[in-house]
C-alpha positions in Angstrom: 158.5 99.2 81.4 155.5 97.3 81.5 152.2 98.7 80.2 150.0 100.6 82.6 147.1 98.5 81.3 148.7 95.2 80.7 146.9 94.0 83.7 143.8 93.3 81.5 145.8 90.7 79.5 147.2 88.7 82.4 145.8 85.4 83.4 145.2 83.7 86.9 147.7 80.9 86.1 150.5 83.6 85.8 150.0 84.5 89.5 148.7 81.6 91.2 150.9 79.7 93.7 151.7 75.9 93.4 149.0 73.4 94.2 148.0 74.3 97.8 147.5 71.9 100.7 144.5 69.8 100.0 142.7 67.1 101.9 140.0 64.8 101.0 136.5 65.0 102.3 136.0 63.1 105.5 139.6 63.8 106.6 139.7 64.0 110.6 139.9 67.7 111.6 142.9 67.0 113.8 144.8 65.6 110.9 144.0 68.5 108.7 145.3 70.9 111.4 148.4 68.8 111.8 149.0 69.0 107.9 148.2 72.8 107.9 150.8 73.3 110.6 153.3 71.0 109.1 152.9 73.0 105.6 152.7 76.3 107.3 149.5 76.9 105.4 146.8 79.3 106.5 144.2 77.1 104.7 143.4 73.6 103.2 141.2 73.0 100.3 138.7 70.1 100.6 138.5 68.0 97.4 136.2 65.2 96.2 137.3 62.0 94.9 138.1 63.7 91.5 140.3 66.2 92.9 137.7 69.0 92.6 137.4 71.6 95.3 134.2 71.3 97.4 135.1 73.5 100.3 137.8 75.3 102.2 139.1 75.3 105.8 140.9 78.3 107.0 142.5 79.3 110.4 139.4 81.2 110.9 137.2 78.3 110.4 139.2 76.4 113.1 139.4 78.9 115.6 135.8 80.1 115.4 133.9 76.8 114.6 136.2 74.1 116.0 138.7 75.0 118.7 137.5 73.7 122.1 134.1 72.9 120.5 134.6 69.8 118.2 136.5 66.5 118.7 139.6 66.0 116.5 138.1 63.2 114.9 135.4 65.3 113.5 135.2 65.0 109.6 136.9 68.3 108.1 133.8 68.7 105.9 131.7 69.5 108.9 133.3 72.9 109.3 134.5 73.8 105.9 133.2 76.8 104.1 131.2 75.4 101.3 130.4 75.9 98.4 133.9 77.3 97.8 134.6 80.2 95.3 137.1 78.9 92.6 138.5 80.4 89.6 139.6 78.9 86.4 143.4 79.1 85.6 142.8 80.8 82.2 140.5 83.4 83.6 141.7 87.1 83.5 143.5 88.1 86.7 141.5 91.4 86.8 138.2 89.5 87.1 139.7 87.2 89.9 140.9 90.4 91.7 137.4 91.9 91.7 135.7 88.7 92.8 138.0 88.4 95.7 137.6 92.0 96.7 133.8 91.8 96.4 133.4 88.6 98.6 136.4 89.7 101.1 138.5 86.6 100.2 142.0 86.4 100.9 142.8 83.3 98.7 140.8 81.4 96.1 141.4 77.8 94.6 142.4 77.8 91.0 141.0 74.9 89.0 141.8 73.6 85.4 139.4 73.0 82.6 138.2 69.7 84.3 137.6 71.7 87.5 140.5 70.0 89.3 142.5 71.8 91.8 145.8 73.1 90.3 146.8 76.1 92.4 145.9 78.8 94.7 145.6 82.5 94.0 146.5 84.8 97.0 144.9 88.4 96.9 148.2 89.9 98.2 150.1 88.3 95.3 147.5 89.7 92.7 147.1 93.1 94.1 151.0 93.5 94.0 150.5 93.5 90.1 148.1 96.3 90.1 148.4 100.0 90.4 146.0 102.3 92.0 144.7 103.6 88.4 144.4 100.1 87.2 142.4 99.2 90.3 140.0 102.0 89.5 139.6 100.6 85.8 139.1 97.1 87.4 136.3 98.4 89.6 134.6 100.1 86.7 134.8 96.8 84.6 133.5 94.7 87.5 130.5 96.7 89.0 127.7 95.3 90.9 125.2 92.9 89.2 122.5 95.6 88.8 121.5 96.5 85.4 122.8 100.1 86.0 126.0 98.6 87.1 126.3 96.5 84.0 125.5 99.5 81.8 128.5 101.2 83.2 130.7 98.2 82.6 129.5 98.0 78.9 130.0 101.8 78.4 133.6 101.5 79.7 134.6 99.0 77.0 135.3 101.6 74.3 137.7 103.6 76.6 139.5 100.5 77.6 139.7 99.3 74.0 141.2 102.7 72.9 143.7 102.5 75.8 144.8 99.0 75.0 145.1 99.6 71.4 147.2 102.7 71.9 149.5 100.6 74.2 150.0 98.4 71.2 148.2 95.4 72.5 147.1 93.2 69.6 143.6 93.9 68.5 143.0 90.1 68.6 143.8 90.1 72.4 141.6 93.2 72.8 138.8 91.3 71.2 139.3 88.4 73.3 139.1 90.7 76.5 135.9 92.5 75.0 134.2 89.1 74.5 135.3 88.1 78.0 133.5 91.1 79.3 130.5 90.6 77.2 130.2 87.0 78.2 130.7 87.9 81.9 127.7 90.3 81.3 125.7 87.3 80.2 126.6 85.4 83.3 125.7 88.2 85.6 122.3 88.8 83.7 121.6 85.1 83.9 122.3 85.0 87.6 120.3 88.1 88.4 117.3 86.8 86.5 117.3 83.4 88.0 117.2 84.9 91.3 114.5 87.3 90.4 112.4 84.6 88.9 112.5 82.6 92.0 111.4 85.6 94.0 108.6 86.2 91.5 107.3 82.7 92.1 108.7 80.8 89.0 110.9 78.8 91.1 114.3 77.3 90.3 115.3 76.1 87.0 113.3 72.9 86.5 116.2 71.2 84.6 120.0 71.8 84.3 121.0 74.0 81.3 123.7 75.9 79.5 123.6 79.4 78.0 125.5 79.6 74.7 126.6 82.4 72.6 127.4 82.1 68.9 129.2 83.9 66.1 132.1 86.1 67.1 131.1 85.8 70.7 131.6 81.9 70.6 135.0 82.5 68.7 136.1 85.1 71.3 136.3 87.7 68.6 133.9 90.5 69.5 134.5 94.0 68.2 132.7 97.1 70.0 129.0 96.7 69.7 128.2 93.0 68.8 124.4 92.0 68.9 123.1 89.0 70.7 123.5 85.6 69.3 122.5 83.2 71.9 120.6 80.1 73.0 119.9 77.3 75.6 120.9 73.7 75.8 118.7 72.1 78.3 119.0 68.6 80.0 116.6 66.0 78.5 113.3 65.7 80.3 110.0 63.7 79.8 107.9 65.0 76.9 104.8 65.3 79.2 106.7 68.1 81.1 107.3 70.1 77.9 104.7 72.7 78.5 105.8 73.4 82.2 109.5 73.3 81.6 109.6 75.4 78.4 107.4 78.1 80.0 110.2 78.6 82.6 112.8 78.9 79.9 110.7 81.3 77.8 110.5 83.6 80.7 114.0 83.4 81.5 114.9 84.0 77.6 112.6 87.0 77.5 114.1 88.5 80.5 117.7 87.7 79.6 117.4 89.3 76.0 115.7 92.4 77.4 118.3 93.0 80.0 121.1 92.4 77.5 119.6 94.8 75.1 119.3 97.4 77.9 122.9 97.2 78.9 124.2 97.5 75.3 124.1 94.2 73.7 121.3 94.7 71.1 118.6 92.3 70.1 119.5 90.2 67.3 117.7 91.3 64.1 117.5 87.7 62.8 116.1 86.5 66.0 119.1 84.2 67.0 118.2 84.4 70.5 116.9 82.0 73.3 113.3 83.5 73.0 113.2 81.7 69.5 112.4 78.0 70.0 114.9 77.2 67.2 117.8 78.2 69.7 116.2 76.7 72.7 116.5 72.9 72.8 117.3 69.9 75.0 120.8 68.2 74.3 119.0 65.4 72.4 116.9 68.0 70.4 120.1 69.8 69.5 121.7 66.7 68.2 118.8 65.8 66.2 118.7 69.3 64.8 122.2 69.1 63.7 121.7 65.8 62.0 118.7 67.3 60.3 120.6 70.3 59.0 123.6 68.1 57.9 121.2 66.1 55.6 118.6 68.7 54.6 121.3 71.1 53.2 119.2 73.8 51.9 120.4 77.5 52.0 118.6 78.3 55.2 120.0 75.3 57.1 123.5 75.8 56.0 123.4 79.4 57.0 122.0 78.2 60.4 125.0 76.1 60.7 127.3 78.9 60.1 125.7 80.8 63.0 125.7 77.8 65.4 128.8 75.9 64.8 131.0 78.5 66.5 129.0 78.3 69.8 130.6 78.5 73.4 129.0 77.9 76.8 128.9 81.2 79.0 126.8 79.9 81.8 125.7 76.6 83.3 126.4 72.9 82.5 129.6 73.2 80.4 129.7 69.5 80.0 126.5 69.4 77.8 128.3 72.2 75.5 131.4 70.0 75.3 129.2 66.9 74.4 127.4 68.8 71.7 130.6 70.3 70.4 132.1 66.8 70.1 128.7 65.7 68.3 128.8 68.7 65.8 132.4 67.9 65.0 132.0 64.2 64.3 128.8 64.7 62.4 130.5 67.3 60.0 134.0 65.5 59.8 132.1 62.3 58.6 129.7 63.9 56.0 131.9 65.3 53.1 128.9 66.2 51.0 127.6 68.4 53.9 130.9 70.4 54.1 131.0 70.7 50.3 127.4 72.3 50.5 128.6 74.5 53.3 131.6 75.6 51.1 129.4 76.3 48.2 127.3 78.5 50.3 130.4 80.4 51.4 131.7 81.1 48.0 129.9 84.7 47.8 132.2 86.0 50.4 135.4 87.1 48.5 138.3 89.4 49.7 138.0 93.1 48.4 140.9 92.5 45.9 140.7 93.2 42.2 143.2 92.8 39.3 146.8 93.8 39.9 146.4 94.1 43.6 143.8 96.8 43.4 141.6 97.3 46.6 137.9 97.0 45.7 135.7 99.5 47.6 131.9 99.9 47.9 130.5 101.7 44.8 126.8 101.9 46.0 125.6 105.3 47.2 124.7 104.2 50.6 127.0 106.3 52.7 130.0 104.0 52.5 130.9 104.8 48.7 134.7 104.4 48.4 135.0 102.3 51.6 135.7 98.6 52.3 133.5 96.4 54.6 136.5 94.7 56.2 134.3 92.3 58.0 132.4 90.8 54.9 135.5 91.2 52.5 138.2 90.7 54.9 137.8 88.5 58.0 134.7 86.6 57.1 136.1 84.7 54.2 139.1 83.8 56.4 136.6 82.8 59.3 134.6 80.5 57.0 137.5 78.8 55.5 139.1 78.1 58.8 135.7 76.7 60.0 135.4 74.3 57.0 139.0 73.0 57.4 138.6 72.3 61.1 135.3 70.6 60.7 136.8 68.4 58.0 139.8 67.5 60.1 137.6 66.8 63.4 139.3 69.7 65.3 137.2 71.2 68.1 139.0 74.6 68.3 136.7 77.5 68.1 138.6 80.8 67.7 140.1 81.6 64.2 143.8 81.9 65.4 143.5 78.7 67.4 142.1 76.9 64.5 145.2 78.1 62.5 147.4 76.7 65.1 145.7 73.4 65.2 145.7 73.1 61.4 149.4 73.9 61.4 150.2 71.3 64.0 148.2 68.8 61.9 150.2 69.7 58.9 147.2 71.0 57.0 148.9 74.5 57.0 152.6 74.8 56.5 154.4 77.5 58.3 154.3 80.1 55.6 150.6 79.8 55.2 150.0 80.0 58.9 152.3 83.2 59.1 150.7 85.0 56.4 147.0 84.1 57.2 147.5 84.8 60.9 149.3 88.1 60.1 146.5 89.0 57.8 143.8 88.2 60.4 145.7 90.3 63.0 146.0 93.2 60.6 142.6 93.3 59.4 141.3 93.1 63.1 143.6 96.0 64.1 142.2 98.4 61.2 138.7 97.4 62.0 138.8 97.8 65.8 140.8 101.2 65.2 138.2 102.5 62.8 135.4 101.6 65.2 137.0 103.4 68.0 137.6 106.4 65.9 133.7 106.4 64.6 132.6 106.3 68.2 134.8 109.0 69.5 133.7 111.1 66.5 130.0 110.4 67.1 129.5 108.4 63.8 127.7 105.2 63.5 130.0 102.4 64.3 130.3 100.1 61.4 132.9 97.6 59.7 133.6 100.0 57.0 137.2 101.4 56.5 138.3 103.9 53.8 141.6 102.9 52.0 142.4 106.6 52.0 142.8 106.3 56.0 145.7 103.7 55.7 149.2 104.4 55.4 151.1 102.9 52.4 152.6 100.2 54.5 149.0 99.3 55.9 147.7 99.2 52.3 150.5 96.9 51.2 150.1 94.6 54.3 146.3 94.5 53.5 146.9 93.5 49.9 149.3 90.8 50.8 146.8 89.6 53.5 144.0 89.6 51.0 146.4 87.6 48.6 146.9 84.9 51.2 143.2 84.6 52.2 142.3 84.4 48.4 144.9 81.7 47.9 143.5 79.8 50.9 140.1 79.9 49.6 141.2 78.8 46.2 143.0 75.8 47.7 139.8 75.1 49.9 137.7 75.1 46.8 140.0 72.8 44.9 140.2 70.3 47.8 136.4 70.3 48.5 135.3 70.1 45.0 138.1 68.5 43.0 138.1 71.6 40.5 141.2 73.3 39.7 139.7 76.7 38.9 
């Protein structure tokens, strides 16, 4: 029997139909109608020269706009509905359902990562996979774009995570879903504020741009209450326009971070936000900054790299983010001394494992005595090692598990190393998420601390084995980067 909440882990590509009827722009209306009739299709997607959807023509468009009104030679793009609502094939199905319901769409073209048409999602097919209870959950998680609606979405995450974990969905998959919901909140808040700024007299965005998130949000590894780590990548513009253009993005940054804080994504205490000019740059300025960091190599620069190098675009010009990702990867992979310095800065983060497999706990009288910070002494040492290895190998994967897979495919990790490390990461993530949910439900402050006393003997044994695998990896990384045996 399938999980009653498994719908939140399903992707659009699993439910889309084969590539739908598509016609190029400028196709004669008469020809499009004939092809629709021949294919027994209720719609035709209009594509550009690259195969990307630019519009859609439905039976309703033909009967309402064309029949007995337009000549059969009329270009199909004269009556198509444009711009067309599209959905990525690796988007979550629940999100597609909500979008189609809100916009009263019966079908939506599905595109791949290059925005090329690859399928069609039919609302009837999607709804067949959803129960009434699940539909209510979807409605909660896809409220309107008001701040109050987004607050309700954020508040519903804990209950959803609790249900998913109780239904044995892996914690790493729940983290990916939580990150997706948080990044969707980003997108909605940016859209909301761009519209409000236009109404308030600031006008439209003066140049194209991308909103990025960094850290766990970039890796797709959010837990319950991550703070903000965000920035802007702007299209290049003439220096003489800086005051005018930067003023617009300062305003957007202030509005965006304020609203994110209000809905439940707290302001970053380290000011890693688009309101800080360090995290608000043109694409060329970002590249200059990365080059400077890679050569300056002081402690501050190295720690800024640790934050930035896991960035991901959540809104806007994704091509710029991809371009910058490629530049970062090439810069790091061709600069061994820079990676060595990054490794040296990471050495303070060690797993909480002492002699003879003894778990090490916090001994400070700070409210967490006898507990382990499983982020700082568990996932972080592994995340850092994976980041270093993929940068060295010129791999652009971002999430920790994707990085492990890519490193195994390249022969950097063998099968046993991969299995132990992936298992360790999943196990630690499970314990962290479970503890955070328990803390929240009990009214305690949600942190990254877990007491070994709350773990079963089997969980403790698995944790010890996981720590050993992570420690062995870090020892190997140390040897490979420094040439030192010990």
